[in-house]
C-alpha positions as a printed NumPy array, in Angstrom:
array([[ 18.027, -14.379,  15.757],
       [ 20.898, -12.76 ,  17.581],
       [ 21.975, -13.655,  21.125],
       [ 21.866, -11.032,  23.86 ],
       [ 20.082,  -7.708,  23.774],
       [ 18.672,  -6.842,  20.371],
       [ 15.712,  -5.397,  18.481],
       [ 13.184,  -7.436,  16.511],
       [ 11.109,  -5.475,  13.993],
       [  7.749,  -7.23 ,  13.685],
       [  5.202,  -6.413,  10.963],
       [  1.586,  -6.886,  12.059],
       [ -1.617,  -7.555,  10.056],
       [ -2.992,  -4.641,   8.041],
       [ -6.565,  -5.768,   8.647],
       [ -7.039,  -9.512,   8.917],
       [ -5.512, -10.777,  12.163],
       [ -4.925, -14.192,  10.597],
       [ -2.143, -12.686,   8.479],
       [  0.292, -12.559,  11.409],
       [  3.255, -14.89 ,  10.871],
       [  4.416, -17.662,  13.172],
       [  7.831, -16.006,  13.476],
       [  6.258, -12.728,  14.6  ],
       [  4.195, -14.516,  17.252],
       [  7.309, -16.342,  18.477],
       [  9.224, -13.052,  18.648],
       [  6.442, -11.345,  20.598],
       [  6.384, -14.237,  23.074],
       [ 10.136, -14.141,  23.658],
       [ 10.445, -10.348,  23.892],
       [ 11.081,  -8.741,  27.266],
       [  9.183,  -5.677,  26.082],
       [  7.001,  -4.863,  23.065],
       [  7.158,  -1.257,  21.849],
       [  3.939,  -0.323,  20.038],
       [  2.067,   2.724,  18.724],
       [ -1.193,   2.021,  20.527],
       [ -1.167,  -0.501,  23.358],
       [ -4.913,  -1.071,  22.992],
       [ -4.672,  -2.098,  19.349],
       [ -1.635,  -4.288,  19.917],
       [ -3.332,  -5.941,  22.879],
       [ -6.187,  -7.045,  20.611],
       [ -3.699,  -8.929,  18.43 ],
       [ -1.831, -10.435,  21.377],
       [ -5.024, -11.534,  23.126],
       [ -6.183, -13.241,  19.917],
       [ -3.142, -15.521,  20.072],
       [ -2.7  , -15.796,  23.83 ],
       [  0.517, -13.773,  23.907],
       [  1.306, -12.191,  27.243],
       [  3.863,  -9.433,  26.837],
       [  4.81 ,  -6.182,  28.53 ],
       [  3.751,  -3.331,  26.286],
       [  5.167,   0.185,  26.235],
       [  3.909,   3.008,  24.005],
       [  6.271,   4.083,  21.243],
       [  4.888,   6.771,  18.934],
       [  5.827,  10.023,  17.203],
       [  5.294,  12.091,  20.366],
       [  7.652,  10.113,  22.625],
       [  9.932,   8.478,  20.061],
       [ 13.176,  10.211,  21.   ],
       [ 12.86 ,   9.613,  24.748],
       [ 11.556,   6.062,  24.373],
       [ 14.253,   5.098,  21.86 ],
       [ 16.94 ,   6.081,  24.349],
       [ 15.263,   4.055,  27.112],
       [ 14.841,   0.968,  24.94 ],
       [ 18.425,   1.055,  23.704],
       [ 19.677,   1.172,  27.278],
       [ 17.545,  -1.884,  28.074],
       [ 18.93 ,  -3.729,  25.056],
       [ 22.479,  -2.867,  26.105],
       [ 21.643,  -4.571,  29.398],
       [ 20.557,  -7.721,  27.525],
       [ 16.848,  -7.16 ,  26.876],
       [ 15.054,  -8.297,  23.742],
       [ 12.739,  -5.606,  22.385],
       [ 10.051,  -6.227,  19.766],
       [  8.9  ,  -3.225,  17.734],
       [  5.43 ,  -3.183,  16.157],
       [  3.199,  -0.557,  14.585],
       [ -0.588,  -0.552,  14.519],
       [ -0.549,  -2.237,  11.112],
       [  2.069,  -3.351,   8.608],
       [  5.817,  -2.865,   8.736],
       [  7.22 ,  -0.41 ,  11.297],
       [  9.105,   2.577,   9.807],
       [  6.98 ,   2.496,   6.609],
       [  4.932,   5.664,   7.265],
       [  5.037,   4.623,  10.94 ],
       [  7.383,   5.278,  13.889],
       [ 10.551,   3.252,  14.314],
       [ 13.269,   4.858,  12.221],
       [ 14.877,   6.603,  15.184],
       [ 14.963,   3.394,  17.215],
       [ 16.514,   1.334,  14.406],
       [ 19.064,   4.06 ,  13.684],
       [ 19.987,   4.354,  17.371],
       [ 20.378,   0.58 ,  17.657],
       [ 22.656,   0.517,  14.626],
       [ 24.761,   3.357,  16.032],
       [ 25.076,   1.486,  19.329],
       [ 26.19 ,  -1.712,  17.624],
       [ 23.033,  -3.593,  18.611],
       [ 21.621,  -6.302,  16.348],
       [ 18.393,  -5.542,  14.491],
       [ 16.377,  -8.514,  13.233],
       [ 13.684,  -7.638,  10.678],
       [ 10.933, -10.192,  10.125],
       [  8.936, -10.302,   6.873],
       [  5.189,  -9.938,   6.956],
       [  2.109,  -7.979,   5.876],
       [  2.552,  -4.732,   3.971],
       [ -0.214,  -2.546,   2.553],
       [  2.296,  -1.107,   0.083],
       [  3.115,  -4.436,  -1.554],
       [ -0.461,  -5.716,  -1.361],
       [ -1.725,  -2.62 ,  -3.174],
       [  1.047,  -2.742,  -5.785],
       [  0.285,  -6.331,  -6.716],
       [ -3.503,  -5.905,  -6.615],
       [ -3.347,  -2.838,  -8.846],
       [ -2.41 ,  -4.884, -11.951],
       [  0.057,  -2.099, -12.787],
       [  3.767,  -2.613, -13.572],
       [  5.686,  -3.843, -10.521],
       [  9.143,  -4.152, -12.094],
       [  9.999,  -0.529, -11.254],
       [  8.107,   1.366,  -8.578],
       [  8.435,   3.803,  -5.689],
       [  6.606,   4.477,  -2.446],
       [  5.737,   8.077,  -1.597],
       [  4.21 ,   7.653,   1.855],
       [  1.419,  10.219,   2.073],
       [  1.094,  12.538,  -0.923],
       [  1.56 ,  16.321,  -0.498],
       [ -1.542,  18.245,   0.52 ],
       [ -0.851,  21.401,  -1.493],
       [ -1.709,  21.309,  -5.169],
       [  1.658,  22.513,  -6.501],
       [  3.808,  19.94 ,  -4.695],
       [  1.166,  17.305,  -5.437],
       [  1.318,  17.973,  -9.179],
       [  5.116,  17.744,  -9.088],
       [  5.027,  14.491,  -7.112],
       [  2.586,  12.941,  -9.565],
       [  4.724,  13.977, -12.545],
       [  8.011,  12.566, -11.202],
       [  9.541,   9.653, -13.128],
       [ 10.352,   6.43 , -11.362],
       [  7.835,   3.829, -12.463],
       [  4.595,   2.988, -10.686],
       [  3.811,   5.171,  -7.672],
       [  2.289,   3.757,  -4.484],
       [  1.004,   6.157,  -1.833],
       [ -1.308,   6.241,   1.147],
       [ -4.163,   8.737,   1.023],
       [ -6.9  ,   9.992,   3.314],
       [-10.315,   8.89 ,   1.974],
       [-11.646,  12.447,   2.053],
       [ -8.68 ,  13.659,  -0.047],
       [ -8.973,  10.955,  -2.712],
       [-11.394,  12.952,  -4.931],
       [ -9.119,  16.006,  -4.936],
       [ -5.978,  13.984,  -5.601],
       [ -7.608,  12.15 ,  -8.499],
       [ -8.961,  15.431,  -9.887],
       [ -5.451,  16.919,  -9.828],
       [ -4.009,  13.837, -11.507],
       [ -6.748,  13.986, -14.137],
       [ -5.735,  17.582, -14.906],
       [ -2.105,  16.538, -15.338],
       [ -2.657,  13.262, -17.191],
       [ -6.292,  12.15 , -17.65 ],
       [ -5.31 ,   8.812, -19.211],
       [ -2.875,   7.858, -16.426],
       [ -3.637,   4.386, -15.065],
       [ -4.777,   4.348, -11.431],
       [ -5.989,   1.813,  -8.882],
       [ -7.816,   2.819,  -5.707],
       [ -7.172,   0.035,  -3.185],
       [ -9.499,   0.193,  -0.192],
       [ -9.641,  -1.809,   3.059],
       [ -7.022,  -4.335,   1.918],
       [ -7.344,  -7.786,   3.562],
       [-10.547,  -6.712,   5.327],
       [-14.142,  -7.836,   4.774],
       [-14.938,  -4.903,   2.469],
       [-11.729,  -4.984,   0.416],
       [-12.115,  -3.281,  -2.949],
       [ -9.754,  -2.502,  -5.819],
       [-11.082,  -0.116,  -8.466],
       [ -8.976,   0.319, -11.61 ],
       [ -9.257,   2.842, -14.42 ],
       [ -7.875,   6.042, -15.864],
       [ -7.364,   9.139, -13.723],
       [-10.275,  10.818, -15.501],
       [-12.593,   7.855, -14.964],
       [-11.809,   7.476, -11.277],
       [-11.9  ,  11.232, -10.647],
       [-15.441,  11.222, -11.996],
       [-16.374,   8.108, -10.009],
       [-15.238,   9.489,  -6.656],
       [-16.086,  13.178,  -7.179],
       [-19.334,  13.005,  -5.221],
       [-18.66 ,   9.962,  -3.044],
       [-15.188,   9.545,  -1.498],
       [-14.197,   5.967,  -0.648],
       [-14.469,   4.742,   2.917],
       [-11.803,   3.165,   5.062],
       [ -8.049,   3.005,   4.599],
       [ -6.892,   3.749,   1.064],
       [ -3.739,   3.118,  -0.932],
       [ -3.421,   4.732,  -4.363],
       [ -1.382,   3.041,  -7.065],
       [ -0.588,   5.262, -10.035],
       [  0.913,   3.923, -13.234],
       [  4.056,   5.366, -14.831],
       [  3.591,   8.756, -16.506],
       [  3.48 ,   8.849, -20.28 ],
       [  3.069,   5.094, -20.554],
       [ -0.655,   4.638, -20.534],
       [ -0.908,   1.781, -22.993],
       [  1.741,  -0.272, -21.222],
       [  0.465,   0.561, -17.739],
       [ -3.121,  -0.238, -18.62 ],
       [ -2.283,  -3.93 , -18.82 ],
       [ -4.235,  -4.363, -22.05 ],
       [ -2.254,  -7.036, -23.938],
       [ -3.33 ,  -8.267, -27.388],
       [ -5.509, -10.811, -25.597],
       [ -7.666,  -7.969, -24.289],
       [ -8.156,  -6.572, -27.774],
       [ -8.888, -10.072, -29.067],
       [-11.495, -10.603, -26.354],
       [-13.164,  -7.328, -27.268],
       [-13.17 ,  -8.355, -30.937],
       [-14.877, -11.671, -30.141],
       [-17.534,  -9.965, -28.052],
       [-18.18 ,  -7.411, -30.798],
       [-18.42 , -10.164, -33.413],
       [-20.978, -11.888, -31.197],
       [-23.138,  -8.779, -31.322],
       [-22.086,  -6.907, -28.165],
       [-21.819,  -3.141, -28.336],
       [-18.06 ,  -2.424, -28.523],
       [-17.965,   0.243, -25.821],
       [-19.984,  -1.917, -23.429],
       [-17.769,  -4.906, -24.212],
       [-14.647,  -2.769, -23.649],
       [-15.923,  -1.827, -20.199],
       [-16.474,  -5.495, -19.315],
       [-13.046,  -6.624, -20.546],
       [-11.312,  -3.684, -18.834],
       [-13.   ,  -4.46 , -15.528],
       [-11.802,  -8.057, -15.707],
       [ -8.243,  -7.275, -16.793],
       [ -7.669,  -3.911, -15.092],
       [ -7.029,  -0.543, -16.708],
       [ -9.158,   1.794, -18.751],
       [-12.122,   0.921, -20.937],
       [-11.36 ,   4.   , -23.041],
       [ -7.766,   2.882, -23.622],
       [ -8.873,  -0.621, -24.586],
       [-11.519,   0.692, -26.984],
       [ -8.99 ,   3.073, -28.532],
       [ -6.438,   0.264, -28.964],
       [ -9.145,  -1.862, -30.589],
       [-10.1  ,   0.844, -33.067],
       [ -6.499,   1.838, -33.822],
       [ -5.617,  -1.744, -34.698],
       [ -8.602,  -1.96 , -37.016],
       [-10.119,  -4.807, -35.007],
       [-13.669,  -4.176, -36.149],
       [-16.131,  -6.941, -36.936]])
């Protein structure tokens, strides 16, 4: 880390407090001041690990004023740690103005790695991770939402309000019913759940019962259903073996799809198109 006054950006756990890193705890202990969204939530984390630090609120309503104050303190030699309520600051959380102001003032900014709901959801989705983009929160209005969902750029990761998940999935199902989707709920927490399927399947699943808790949506690339569904030849082969053993093909497709991720319909279609019938 840099000598003298500087900023340390510290990611915090997205649910499980045991995910905090040793480097983040060391930074919080050495900081002269910890800037955080909600002092009550940050205090829970600090108390868990016996960290005694001076906390100041830093959120969207006081960001401009507080950034100026903190930069002046860093110019005087202070070490400031920046945290958000969960995950990496600046990623759909406050902090951009502070980092930008520090850079403009020639102050060092140390960024520590750590928990991220975006990356956790991307990996858990079983969708392509070689080319992807993060959209923050998706547009609320249907027109902009449809355009956002249709944009190229690989797999799309976005945060979504639980109550808006049914509507978002319904809109996606109208645009591309076979689009691969994963609804990632309560990541790293006790009730973590990742549900994978096509847009049409998940729109039907959540139509009457929105998910609970914090949700990240991962949406496969448009126009690439077969590739995004993660149904390699092994999936078709597994379905063939189950069918040969006497299982009903559609039921077997649902089982294999649940284990491998993706759509049962897409797997069944791939099986029939390849002539893999017993």
